[in-house]
C-alpha positions in Angstrom: 12.9 -17.6 -7.1 13.4 -20.7 -9.2 11.0 -23.6 -9.1 11.7 -27.3 -9.8 9.3 -30.1 -10.6 8.9 -33.5 -9.1 7.1 -36.3 -10.7 5.3 -38.4 -8.0 4.1 -41.9 -8.9 1.7 -43.3 -6.3 0.4 -46.8 -5.7 -2.2 -47.1 -2.9 -2.3 -50.6 -1.2 -5.6 -52.4 -1.8 -5.7 -53.2 2.0 -6.5 -49.5 2.6 -10.0 -49.9 1.2 -12.5 -47.7 3.0 -9.7 -45.6 4.5 -8.9 -41.8 4.0 -5.6 -41.6 2.2 -3.4 -38.5 2.0 -0.3 -37.6 0.1 2.0 -35.9 2.6 4.7 -33.4 1.5 6.9 -31.4 3.8 9.5 -29.0 2.5 10.7 -25.5 3.5 9.8 -24.2 0.1 6.3 -23.5 -1.1 4.8 -26.0 -3.4 1.8 -26.8 -5.6 0.3 -30.2 -6.4 -0.8 -30.7 -10.0 -3.1 -33.5 -11.2 -4.3 -34.1 -14.7 -2.6 -30.9 -15.8 -4.5 -28.7 -13.3 -3.4 -27.2 -9.9 -5.2 -29.0 -7.1 -3.5 -28.1 -3.8 -1.1 -25.5 -2.4 1.6 -26.8 -0.1 3.1 -24.5 2.6 4.6 -25.8 5.8 4.3 -22.3 7.5 0.7 -22.2 6.3 -0.1 -25.6 7.9 -0.8 -27.2 4.5 1.4 -30.3 4.1 -1.0 -32.8 2.6 -3.2 -33.5 -0.4 -6.3 -35.6 0.2 -6.3 -38.4 -2.5 -9.6 -40.0 -1.3 -11.8 -39.6 1.8 -12.8 -43.3 1.6 -10.9 -45.5 -0.8 -13.3 -47.4 -3.1 -12.5 -50.3 -5.4 -13.6 -48.2 -8.4 -11.1 -45.4 -7.7 -7.7 -45.5 -9.3 -5.1 -47.0 -6.9 -2.1 -45.9 -9.1 -1.8 -42.3 -10.2 0.8 -39.7 -11.1 1.0 -36.2 -9.5 3.5 -33.4 -10.2 4.7 -31.1 -7.5 6.1 -27.7 -8.3 8.5 -26.7 -5.5 9.6 -23.0 -5.1 13.0 -22.0 -3.7 11.4 -19.7 -1.2 9.1 -19.9 1.8 5.9 -18.2 2.7 7.8 -15.0 3.6 10.4 -15.0 0.8 14.0 -16.0 1.2 15.6 -13.6 3.6 19.1 -14.4 4.9 18.7 -15.0 8.7 15.7 -12.7 9.2 12.4 -12.2 7.5 13.2 -8.6 6.3 16.8 -9.3 5.4 17.8 -9.2 1.8 17.1 -12.5 0.0 19.8 -15.2 0.2 21.0 -15.9 -3.4 22.4 -19.2 -2.3 19.1 -20.3 -0.7 18.6 -24.1 -0.7 15.3 -25.8 0.2 14.9 -29.3 1.6 12.3 -31.8 0.9 12.0 -33.6 4.3 9.0 -35.8 3.8 7.1 -37.4 0.9 4.7 -40.1 2.1 1.5 -41.9 1.4 -0.5 -42.2 4.6 -3.8 -43.2 6.1 -5.5 -40.3 7.9 -7.5 -41.2 11.0 -10.3 -38.7 10.9 -11.8 -39.9 14.2 -8.6 -39.2 16.1 -8.3 -35.8 14.4 -11.9 -34.8 15.5 -11.1 -35.9 19.1 -8.0 -33.8 19.2 -9.9 -30.7 18.0 -12.6 -31.3 20.6 -10.0 -31.5 23.3 -8.2 -28.4 22.1 -11.3 -26.3 22.3 -12.3 -27.6 25.7 -8.8 -27.1 27.2 -8.7 -23.5 25.8 -12.1 -22.8 27.4 -10.9 -24.2 30.7 -7.7 -22.2 30.6 -9.0 -18.9 29.2 -12.5 -18.4 30.6 -11.1 -17.9 34.1 -11.6 -19.5 37.5 -14.6 -17.3 38.2 -16.5 -18.7 35.2 -18.3 -22.0 35.8 -18.0 -22.8 32.1 -14.2 -23.1 32.4 -14.7 -25.9 35.0 -17.4 -27.6 33.0 -15.0 -27.7 30.0 -12.1 -28.9 32.2 -14.2 -31.7 33.8 -15.6 -32.8 30.4 -12.1 -33.0 29.0 -11.1 -35.1 32.0 -14.0 -37.4 31.5 -13.1 -37.8 27.8 -9.6 -39.0 28.7 -11.1 -41.5 31.2 -13.6 -42.9 28.6 -11.2 -43.0 25.7 -8.9 -46.0 25.2 -6.5 -45.0 22.4 -6.1 -48.7 21.4 -9.8 -49.2 21.0 -11.5 -46.9 18.4 -14.9 -48.1 19.5 -14.5 -45.9 22.6 -14.0 -42.7 20.5 -17.7 -42.0 19.8 -18.6 -41.9 23.6 -15.8 -39.4 24.2 -16.9 -37.2 21.4 -20.5 -37.2 22.7 -19.3 -35.8 26.0 -17.7 -32.9 24.0 -20.8 -32.4 21.9 -22.9 -32.0 25.0 -20.8 -29.0 26.0 -20.7 -27.5 22.6 -24.5 -27.8 22.1 -25.3 -25.7 25.2 -26.5 -22.4 23.8 -25.8 -18.8 24.5 -28.4 -16.2 25.5 -29.7 -13.7 22.9 -27.5 -10.8 24.0 -24.2 -12.6 23.2 -21.8 -10.9 20.8 -21.8 -12.3 17.3 -18.6 -12.8 15.4 -18.7 -12.8 11.6 -16.0 -15.2 10.4 -14.7 -14.9 6.9 -11.9 -16.8 5.2 -9.1 -14.4 4.2 -5.7 -14.6 2.5 -3.8 -11.3 2.3 -1.3 -11.6 -0.5 1.2 -8.8 -1.0 1.5 -8.2 -4.7 5.2 -7.7 -4.2 7.2 -7.4 -1.0 9.8 -9.9 0.1 9.3 -11.6 -3.3 9.0 -10.3 -6.9 5.7 -9.7 -8.8 6.1 -13.0 -10.7 6.3 -15.1 -7.5 3.0 -13.5 -6.4 1.3 -15.1 -9.4 2.3 -18.5 -8.0 1.3 -17.5 -4.5 -2.2 -16.5 -5.7 -2.6 -19.8 -7.4 -1.4 -21.9 -4.4 -3.7 -20.0 -2.0 -6.8 -19.8 -4.1 -6.7 -23.4 -5.4 -6.6 -24.5 -1.7 -9.6 -22.2 -0.9 -11.6 -23.6 -3.8 -10.8 -27.2 -2.7 -12.0 -26.3 0.8 -15.2 -24.9 -0.6 -16.0 -28.1 -2.4 -16.1 -29.9 0.9 -17.3 -27.1 3.1 -20.2 -25.4 1.3 -20.7 -22.9 4.2 -17.1 -21.5 3.7 -17.0 -17.9 2.5 -13.8 -16.2 1.4 -13.3 -12.4 1.1 -10.7 -12.0 -1.6 -9.0 -8.7 -1.9 -5.8 -8.3 -4.0 -6.1 -10.9 -6.7 -3.5 -11.3 -9.4 -0.4 -9.7 -10.9 1.5 -9.0 -14.0 -1.0 -9.9 -16.7 -3.9 -9.9 -14.2 -5.5 -7.9 -11.3 -6.7 -9.4 -7.8 -7.7 -6.4 -6.0 -8.4 -6.7 -9.6 -4.7 -7.2 -10.5 -4.3 -10.6 -8.9 -7.5 -11.9 -10.4 -6.1 -10.9 -13.8 -2.9 -12.8 -13.2 -4.7 -16.0 -12.3 -7.0 -15.6 -15.3 -4.1 -15.4 -17.6 -1.8 -18.1 -16.0 -4.3 -20.5 -14.5 -7.5 -20.4 -16.6 -8.8 -23.7 -15.2 -8.5 -22.4 -11.6 -10.0 -19.1 -12.7 -13.1 -20.8 -14.1 -13.6 -22.6 -10.8 -13.2 -19.3 -8.9 -15.9 -17.8 -11.1 -18.3 -20.6 -10.2 -17.8 -20.0 -6.5 -18.2 -16.2 -7.0 -21.6 -17.0 -8.6 -22.5 -19.1 -5.6 -21.6 -16.2 -3.2 -18.8 -18.1 -1.5 -15.7 -16.6 -3.2 -16.4 -12.8 -2.6 -14.3 -10.2 -4.5 -13.8 -7.2 -2.2 -11.7 -4.1 -2.4 -12.8 -2.3 -5.5 -9.3 -1.1 -6.5 -6.8 -2.4 -9.0 -4.3 -3.2 -6.2 -4.2 -2.6 -2.5 -2.5 0.7 -3.0 -0.7 2.9 -0.6 -3.3 5.0 1.2 -1.2 8.3 1.3 1.1 8.8 -1.6 -0.8 8.2 -4.9 -2.3 11.4 -6.4 -6.0 12.1 -6.4 -6.2 11.1 -10.0 -4.3 7.9 -9.4 -6.7 6.9 -6.6 -9.6 7.6 -8.8 -8.0 5.3 -11.4 -7.4 2.6 -8.8 -11.2 2.5 -8.1 -12.2 3.0 -11.8 -10.0 0.1 -13.0 -10.8 -2.1 -10.1 -14.6 -1.6 -10.2 -14.7 -1.9 -14.0 -12.8 -5.2 -13.8 -15.1 -6.7 -11.1 -18.2 -5.6 -13.1 -16.9 -7.1 -16.3 -15.7 -10.4 -14.7 -18.2 -11.0 -12.0 -21.2 -8.9 -12.9 -21.1 -6.6 -9.9 -19.0 -3.9 -8.3 -17.6 -4.0 -4.8 -19.6 -2.3 -2.1 -16.7 -2.5 0.5 -13.3 -0.9 0.2 -10.9 -3.4 1.8 -7.4 -2.1 2.6 -6.2 -3.9 5.7 -2.4 -3.4 5.4 -1.4 0.0 4.1 0.5 2.6 6.1 -2.3 5.2 6.9 -5.3 6.5 5.1 -5.8 9.9 3.4 -8.7 12.1 4.5 -9.8 12.3 0.9 -10.6 8.5 0.7 -14.2 8.7 2.0 -15.2 11.1 -0.9 -13.4 8.9 -3.5 -15.1 5.8 -2.1 -18.5 7.4 -2.2 -17.8 8.5 -5.8 -17.0 4.9 -6.7 -20.2 3.3 -5.3 -18.6 2.3 -2.0 -20.0 3.2 1.5 -18.2 0.7 3.6 -14.5 0.4 4.6 -12.5 -2.3 6.4 -8.9 -2.1 7.7 -7.0 -3.1 10.8 -3.7 -1.4 10.3 -4.2 1.4 12.9 -3.9 -1.3 15.6 -0.2 -1.0 14.8 0.0 2.5 16.2 3.1 2.9 18.3 1.9 5.8 20.5 -1.9 6.1 20.7 -4.5 3.4 20.7 -7.2 4.3 18.2 -10.5 4.8 20.1 -12.9 2.9 17.9 -13.4 -0.3 16.0 -16.7 0.6 14.4 -17.4 4.2 13.5 -18.3 6.6 10.7 -15.2 8.1 8.9 -15.7 11.6 7.5 -13.5 13.0 4.8 -12.5 16.6 4.0 -15.7 17.3 2.0 -18.0 15.8 4.7 -18.5 12.4 2.9 -18.9 9.6 5.4 -18.3 5.8 5.1 -19.2 3.2 7.7 -15.8 1.9 8.9 -14.9 -1.3 10.7 -11.6 -2.5 12.3 -11.8 -6.2 13.3 -11.4 -5.9 17.1 -9.0 -8.9 17.1 -6.6 -6.5 15.4 -5.5 -9.0 12.7 -6.5 -10.4 9.3 -4.7 -13.7 10.1 -6.8 -15.4 12.7 -6.8 -19.1 13.1 -10.1 -19.8 14.7 -8.8 -20.3 18.3 -10.8 -19.7 21.5 -8.2 -17.0 22.6 -8.9 -15.0 19.4 -12.6 -15.1 19.8 -12.4 -13.9 23.4 -9.9 -11.1 22.4 -12.3 -10.0 19.7 -15.1 -9.4 22.3 -12.9 -8.0 25.1 -10.9 -5.7 22.8 -14.0 -4.2 21.1 -14.0 -0.4 21.8 -17.6 0.1 20.8 -19.3 -2.3 23.2 -22.9 -1.1 23.7 -23.0 0.6 20.4 -22.7 -2.5 18.2 -22.8 -6.2 19.0 -21.2 -7.6 15.8 -17.7 -7.7 14.6 -15.5 -9.2 11.8 -13.1 -12.1 12.2 -10.8 -12.7 9.3 -9.2 -16.2 9.4 -6.4 -17.6 7.2 -2.7 -17.3 6.8 -1.7 -14.1 5.0 0.9 -11.6 3.7 2.7 -14.3 1.9 -0.6 -16.1 1.1 -1.7 -19.4 2.5 -5.3 -18.7 3.5 -7.8 -20.8 5.6 -7.3 -24.4 6.6 -9.8 -27.2 7.4 -8.7 -27.1 11.1 -9.7 -23.5 11.4 -13.1 -24.3 10.1 -13.5 -27.3 12.4 -12.6 -25.2 15.4 -15.2 -22.6 14.6 -17.9 -25.2 13.9 -17.6 -26.2 17.6 -18.0 -22.6 18.7 -21.0 -21.8 16.5 -23.2 -21.1 19.5 -21.6 -22.4 22.6 -22.5 -21.0 26.0 -19.6 -18.9 27.4 -18.1 -18.1 24.0 -19.2 -15.4 21.5 -21.5 -16.7 18.8 -19.5 -17.5 15.7 -21.1 -17.6 12.2 -19.5 -18.0 8.8 -20.6 -14.8 7.2 -19.9 -12.3 4.4 -18.8 -8.7 4.3 -22.3 -7.7 3.1 -24.0 -9.5 6.0 -21.6 -7.9 8.6 -22.0 -4.4 7.3 -25.7 -4.7 6.8 -26.2 -5.5 10.5 -23.7 -2.8 11.5 -25.7 -0.3 9.4 -28.9 -1.3 11.4 -27.0 -0.8 14.7 -25.3 2.5 13.6 -27.4 5.1 15.3 -25.1 5.4 18.3 -21.8 5.2 16.4 -19.1 8.0 16.8 -17.6 9.9 13.8 -13.9 10.4 13.2 -13.1 13.4 11.0 -9.9 13.7 8.9 -7.1 11.3 8.1 -6.5 7.9 9.7 -2.8 8.5 10.4 -0.7 5.4 11.2 1.8 6.2 14.0 4.4 4.0 12.5 6.3 3.4 9.2 6.8 7.2 8.7 10.0 6.4 6.8 8.0 5.0 3.9 7.2 8.5 2.7 10.9 8.8 1.8 12.5 5.4 1.3 13.6 4.6 -2.3 13.8 8.1 -3.7 13.8 6.9 -7.3 10.5 5.1 -6.9 8.9 8.2 -5.4 10.3 10.3 -8.3 9.1 7.8 -10.9 5.6 7.8 -9.4 5.3 11.6 -9.5 6.8 12.0 -12.9 4.6 9.2 -14.5 1.4 10.7 -12.9 2.3 14.0 -14.5 3.1 12.4 -17.9 -0.2 10.5 -18.1 -2.1 13.7 -17.1 -0.4 15.6 -19.9 -1.0 12.8 -22.5 -4.7 12.8 -21.6 -5.1 16.6 -21.7 -3.3 16.8 -25.1 -5.1 13.8 -26.6 -8.5 15.2 -25.5 -7.7 18.5 -27.1 -6.5 16.8 -30.2 -9.7 14.7 -30.6 -11.9 17.7 -29.9 -10.1 19.6 -32.7 -9.9 16.7 -35.1 -12.3 13.8 -34.9 -10.0 11.7 -37.1 -7.5 11.6 -34.3 -7.6 8.2 -32.5 -7.7 8.7 -28.7 -5.1 6.2 -27.3 -7.5 4.6 -24.8 -6.1 1.1 -24.8 -2.5 2.3 -24.6 -3.4 4.7 -21.8 -5.2 1.9 -19.9 -2.1 -0.3 -20.2 0.2 2.5 -18.9 -2.2 3.4 -16.1 -2.4 -0.2 -15.0 1.4 -0.4 -14.8 1.5 2.8 -12.7 -1.3 1.6 -10.5 0.5 -1.7 -10.0 3.6 0.1 -8.7 1.4 2.0 -6.2 1.0 -1.3 -4.3 1.5 -0.7 -0.6 5.0 -2.3 -0.4 6.3 -0.9 -3.7 5.6 2.8 -3.8 6.5 3.0 0.0 9.8 1.4 -0.9 9.4 -1.4 1.7 10.3 -4.2 -0.7 13.4 -6.2 -1.9 15.8 -4.9 -4.5 14.4 -7.2 -7.2 11.0 -5.5 -6.8 12.6 -2.0 -7.0 14.3 -3.0 -10.2 11.0 -4.2 -11.7 9.2 -1.0 -10.6 11.9 1.3 -12.1 11.7 -0.6 -15.3 7.9 0.0 -15.4 8.4 3.7 -14.9 10.9 3.7 -17.7 8.3 2.1 -20.0 5.6 4.6 -19.0 8.0 7.5 -19.7 9.0 6.1 -23.1 5.4 5.3 -24.2 4.0 8.4 -22.6 6.5 10.6 -24.5 5.5 9.0 -27.8 1.8 9.4 -27.2 2.4 13.0 -26.2 4.3 13.7 -29.4 1.5 12.1 -31.5 -1.1 14.3 -29.8 0.9 17.5 -30.3 1.6 16.6 -33.9 -2.2 16.3 -34.5 -3.2 19.3 -32.4 -0.6 21.7 -33.8 0.2 20.2 -37.2 -0.1 23.5 -39.1 2.1 25.3 -36.6 4.8 22.7 -36.8 5.3 23.0 -40.5 8.8 24.5 -41.4 7.1 27.2 -43.6 4.7 28.2 -40.8 6.8 31.2 -40.0 10.0 32.7 -41.3 11.6 33.6 -38.1 12.7 31.1 -35.5 9.8 30.3 -33.2 9.0 27.8 -30.4 5.7 26.1 -29.7 5.0 26.1 -25.9 2.1 24.1 -24.4 0.5 24.5 -21.0 -1.3 21.5 -19.7 -2.4 23.1 -16.4 -5.7 24.9 -15.9 -4.5 28.4 -15.4 -2.5 30.9 -17.5 1.2 30.8 -16.8 4.0 33.3 -17.4 7.4 31.7 -17.0 10.9 31.7 -18.2 11.6 28.7 -20.4 14.8 27.4 -22.0 14.5 26.7 -25.7 17.0 25.5 -28.3 18.4 28.3 -30.4 19.2 28.2 -34.2 22.8 27.2 -33.5 21.8 24.4 -31.1 22.5 26.3 -27.9 19.8 27.0 -25.3 18.3 30.4 -25.0 15.9 31.8 -22.5 12.5 33.3 -23.2 9.8 34.7 -21.0 6.4 33.4 -22.3 2.8 33.6 -21.4 0.7 30.5 -22.3 -3.1 30.3 -21.7 -4.8 27.7 -19.6 -4.9 24.2 -21.2 -3.5 25.8 -24.4 -0.4 26.7 -26.4 1.4 29.8 -27.7 3.9 30.4 -30.5 6.9 32.3 -29.1 8.9 34.3 -31.6 10.2 37.5 -30.1 10.3 37.0 -26.3 8.9 39.9 -24.4 11.2 41.7 -22.0 10.4 41.6 -18.3 9.4 44.9 -16.6 12.3 44.2 -14.2 15.2 41.9 -15.0 16.9 39.7 -12.4 19.8 41.3 -10.7 22.6 39.1 -9.2 25.3 40.7 -7.1 28.3 39.2 -5.2 29.1 40.9 -1.9 32.5 41.4 -0.3 32.0 38.6 2.2 31.3 36.1 -0.6 27.5 36.1 -0.1 25.3 36.7 -3.2 22.0 38.6 -3.5 19.4 38.1 -6.2 16.4 40.3 -6.9 13.6 40.3 -9.5 11.2 43.0 -8.4 9.0 40.5 -6.7 11.3 38.9 -4.2 14.9 39.5 -3.0 17.1 36.8 -1.5 20.5 36.7 0.1 22.6 33.5 0.2 25.8 32.9 2.2 28.8 31.0 0.8 27.3 27.6 1.8 24.1 28.3 -0.2 22.0 29.0 2.9 19.3 31.6 2.7 19.9 34.4 5.2 17.1 36.6 3.8 14.0 36.1 1.7 12.0 39.3 1.3 8.6 39.9 -0.4 9.4 43.3 -1.9 5.9 44.6 -2.2 5.4 44.5 1.5 9.0 44.6 2.7 8.2 41.5 4.8 11.2 39.3 5.7 10.7 35.6 5.7 13.9 34.3 7.4 14.2 35.0 11.2 17.3 36.8 12.4 20.2 34.5 13.0 18.6 31.6 11.2 19.5 29.8 8.0 16.9 28.5 5.5 17.9 25.9 2.9 19.9 24.3 5.7 20.7 20.7 5.0 20.7 18.4 8.1 21.7 14.8 8.5 20.1 12.5 11.1 20.9 9.0 12.4 18.3 6.5 11.1 18.4 3.4 13.3 14.8 2.2 13.9 13.8 -0.5 16.3 13.1 -3.2 13.7 11.4 -2.2 10.4 14.4 -0.7 8.7 13.0 0.4 5.3 9.7 1.3 6.9 10.4 3.3 10.1 12.0 6.5 11.3 11.7 6.8 15.0 11.1 10.0 16.9 14.5 9.8 18.6 16.2 10.4 15.3 15.4 14.1 15.9 17.9 14.1 18.8 20.8 13.3 16.4 20.6 16.3 14.1 23.8 17.4 12.5 23.8 20.4 10.1 25.7 19.8 6.8 28.5 22.3 6.8 31.4 20.7 4.9 31.8 22.9 1.8 33.3 21.3 -1.3 32.7 24.2 -3.7 31.6 27.6 -2.4 28.7 29.6 -3.7 29.3 31.1 -7.2 27.3 32.9 -9.8 26.3 30.6 -12.8 23.9 33.0 -14.5 24.4 36.7 -14.0 20.8 37.9 -14.4 18.4 39.2 -17.0 15.7 36.7 -17.5 17.3 34.3 -15.1 19.8 34.5 -12.3 21.4 31.4 -10.7 24.1 30.4 -8.2 25.5 27.0 -7.3 27.6 25.3 -4.6 28.6 21.8 -3.4 28.6 20.1 0.0 29.9 16.9 1.5 27.2 15.0 3.2 28.2 12.5 5.8 31.3 10.4 5.2 31.1 9.9 1.4 28.1 11.5 -0.2 28.0 14.8 -2.1 25.3 17.3 -2.8 25.3 19.9 -5.6 22.6 22.6 -5.8 21.7 25.3 -8.2 19.4 28.1 -6.9 17.5 29.9 -9.6 15.5 33.1 -9.6 13.5 33.9 -12.8 12.1 37.2 -13.9 8.6 38.0 -12.6 8.7 34.7 -10.6 7.3 34.8 -7.0 9.4 31.8 -5.9 12.9 30.6 -5.7 13.9 27.2 -7.3 16.4 24.7 -5.9 17.7 22.1 -8.3 19.4 19.5 -6.1 21.5 16.5 -7.0 22.8 14.1 -4.3 25.2 11.3 -4.8 24.0 9.2 -1.9 26.3 6.6 -0.3 25.3 6.7 3.4 23.8 3.9 5.4 21.3 4.4 8.2 21.3 8.2 7.7 18.4 10.5 6.9 18.9 13.8 4.9 16.5 16.7 5.2 16.4 20.3 4.2 15.0 22.9 6.7 13.4 26.3 6.2 12.9 28.3 9.4 10.4 31.1 8.6 9.2 34.2 10.3 5.6 33.0 10.5 3.6 32.1 13.5 0.7 29.6 13.3 -0.5 26.6 15.3 -1.3 24.7 12.1 0.6 24.0 8.9 -1.3 23.1 5.7 -0.3 20.2 3.5 -1.5 19.3 0.0 -3.3 15.9 -0.2 -5.4 14.3 -3.0 -7.7 17.0 -4.5 -7.4 19.2 -1.4 -5.4 20.0 1.6 -5.1 19.2 5.3 -4.0 21.1 8.4 -1.8 19.5 11.0 -0.6 21.1 14.3 2.9 22.6 14.4 3.1 22.0 18.2 3.4 18.8 20.2 0.9 19.5 22.9 -0.5 16.0 23.0 0.7 12.5 22.2 -1.5 12.6 19.1 0.4 15.8 18.0 4.0 14.5 18.6 3.3 11.1 17.1 3.1 13.1 13.8 6.8 14.2 14.0 7.1 13.0 10.4 4.2 13.3 8.0 3.4 13.1 4.3 2.4 15.7 1.8 2.1 15.9 -2.0 3.4 18.9 -3.9 3.5 21.5 -1.1 3.3 22.4 2.5 2.5 25.9 3.8 2.8 27.9 7.0 0.7 31.0 7.0 -0.6 33.7 9.3 -3.1 36.4 8.5 -1.9 38.2 5.3 1.4 36.4 4.9 2.8 32.9 4.5 5.6 30.8 3.1 5.2 27.6 1.1 7.7 24.8 0.3 7.0 23.1 -3.0 8.6 19.9 -4.5 8.4 17.8 -7.6 9.2 14.3 -6.2 9.1 14.2 -2.4 6.5 13.1 0.1 8.0 13.1 3.6 7.8 16.4 5.5 7.2 18.1 8.8 6.4 21.5 10.2 7.4 22.0 13.9 7.0 25.5 15.4 8.2 27.7 12.6 10.5 25.3 10.7 9.3 23.7 7.4 11.3 20.6 6.7 11.4 18.4 3.6 12.8 14.8 3.8 15.1 14.0 0.9 
């Protein structure tokens, strides 16, 4: 990830007067040309950008000698993987500069070649039954006959033949393609956050340079900037901080309507795992940034590359001033082909947004004839709408549009036999789709991606960090709000909270929170979580000191007492551990009001203490008057009873809290995928290292613990806790994980029958089938949930809760959590 600098001194021969002169640079590392201390051109061999135009017609008044600088990065467009794109980066990566030349560019020959490319594609792709294919073929043949490559004076006649074909117009009913420049830049993926800042600059300076010579070019920019800046607002922010001159040029083109901020969120976040509040903050921070910097908010939510879309998103979009949505990721479905490209998407509250998937199933088009024809042929809403999006430009690792892409499309603007192609904007596309929307279908519920199900579980520490930091920021805001309501002198930590939220939102990018990124990115992300925890704890302490200052004075009460705060919106009665006078921890049963606090002095005694008993066969029972459980020597639940009704939750002969290990060998996307066939490799974890034993004998709390060997070299230790008056059993699990290509889950078969299980999502819940009747059902063999999943029938149910996991499943009567 190092860069090196080349000083390039150029001297253009006077004999080249009137010629177009390029500086050509070819290397297998990405580069940037700097001139007069400003970036002027990105260089990326994989992105077909290997030259910088010095002059389009050399004049005597122009400088013939000049100095450029080239910054060369030690990575390509897709990082620096050893032998494969998604392999770990090669620490010994070397890049080669293979060409650095001053050349004359023959524009006439270039234009002839583009003409021939389009004609030959038409001849080849329109089919033998289409007369236009033969007209294109015969025209190309005539051009070859007319053109003498040694005599440039014959070129105009050849070009006129091509122009005659391109100028023959379509009928009024022809499909219209709305072409927009695009450059998807992953804020971190196969490269670290810091490299993305350079990728943004390389890509956007090239776009701006193109706009200066192609005033019709539009560029939809989602995901702008990084560490100090946001593009989806974050990337814009990075560029503003690190490349202020480029940022000023971008602002000019934003004002002209060519450089179009889209997206409306801080980063292109994962569409499933962030909490409801996190998603609100993504929109809040993103829209606020766009309003402040560009004088307008985004009207389109642009999320083309994340791994599924929560059913709560339509409501969040509408609440953020957005009624339009664009993605293409569901074209990656492994099992079912999504039935629409343009439709209304309805969320769990009934909110609807107009949704468009570009029918070419890509955001990296190159302006070729084949792509135009695919866009029309592939459109699943023919007859309902006659317009579709076409996003052109190299992406994922940046790059963006090229001059050749534009030149191809100019020839297809309105050519008989091909769809009509117009350079357009997201607003123009969606405006015409809204006018045509009366016949559109409606899709209700989540947009589930039938691929990349492993991203709900990959990189457990990132998942845990996200959930913990979401909780910390919630608690800081609750306590700070209470503190400022009680004492107006308290300074609400708005700027510190914004900074911490932006760090958390950055880590929710769709290759970071899912864990589908290189180790260097993981290390950065974990460092950001550590910073949020540290700063969050300090802000929380300051709020509590202000809120409860009088109660925290040593003389406030003579007997030893503990201040307990509840940041949730309901009254809670729970057993807590508190430090005793001699430094040891003691337990207390406390009741704390909603969004409030209580001073605990003499703990009250539960109506029924927890009873823990060891049986002759080594099994242990625990009971607290609400539930009763029985555990075998391997820590598996053989019984879980609701005492009030006498209802048994665990079926006869089954074990709940059963750990199971699966092989995890996907077809390609290793960190992303878990395939359905992994279910055929299930092996229960049964190697006992330390049998079940009592660790707390009862009273306010009973607990037992045990240890298992998992796979060849991993260990699992679990403490199972039952508290007084508590209607649930807690499992504190620690795993020393040393397995490769294995997948650990814990299973809970329950005595409940229902065709649907319920899963918590952002600000609500969603039901998914527990059967595999159809391909749409079994494609959801592994799904995501937030803090709980539940299987209920009339009058009775069992829920499985967690504090840091997202992958889950419920098949038949087995609830499973992916660890």
